C-alpha positions, 0 to 999 in steps of 0.5 A: 196858699195850699188848701187844708183839704189838699193837704188832708190824709184823704188826698194823700191816700188818693194820690198814693192809690192812683199810682196803681192801675186797676189791672195791677190792683186786680193782679194783687187781689188774684194773688191774695185769693190764690195764696189763701186757697193754696196755703190758708188764711193764717199762712198768707203774708204781705211778703208772700203776695209782694214776692209773687207779684214782684212788688214791695211790701211797702206798696201793699201796706200803703194800699191796705194797712192790714192783712184782713183789710187786704183780703176783704178788698180782694173778696169784694173785688171778685164779687160776681153774681154767678146766677145773673141772666138765668131766666128759662121761663119756668121755676124748675128750669131756672133751678136746674140752670142754677144748679149747673151754674153753682156746680161750675164754681162750687169747688173754688168757692168752697175751697176759699171758704174752708181756707178762710176758716176760723179767721172769718169768725174772728174778723167782722170785716172779713165776714161781711166781705165774704157775705158781700162777695160769695153769699148775698149775690147768689141768695138775691139771685135765687130770691129773684128767680122765685119772685118771677115764678110767683108773679107768673102764678107757677107757685103760691107766694106762701108755699112753705118750702120757698124760703128754704130753697137758698139754704138747700142749694147752698147748704149742699154745696158746703156740706158735700165736701165734709160728708163725701170728700168731694165738691158738689159739681154740676151733675150732683147739684142737678140731681139734688134739685131733681130729687129734693128741691123740685119735689118739695116745691111740688114741681117736676 
């Protein structure tokens, strides 16, 4: 006699999902994000992803029931703490290194954020996935950099400018395309850190 658990929907979903390899799944995710960057979230369709990856729409719908679920999964699958490993031994050095690293990916991330646009504000799952993938890892890394500096005695834990460092770094990444029509590249962000962030912290 077949057990009830074996016939349950979780088992069926697991069986269906097992037919797609991790490499193939990542191919779908890459296609989703590429199409969002190129055409915007509203223009993204399951059919378009299916065509570009040479699979059937039914395959995608079995895996991800809706477009928001698909996009949220793609965002989370591409979660990458880009500041991981930064530890120069000083807060100023770490912030300069973070600026250079942020400049390397700011264009692609800003493009993705702009393309998601209004949809992120309308769909809570998308909003949470975006924060999980592109916001929280970087904020956590900057906070870790600051915590190390406090532990070394470089800066007081209650310095009034410390809490605004993440907002300064990520704010300028997001706002430069609006103000100047250009992404915040490594050179721009490094100059920003030198001229604005370090002086605010009393560092050189």
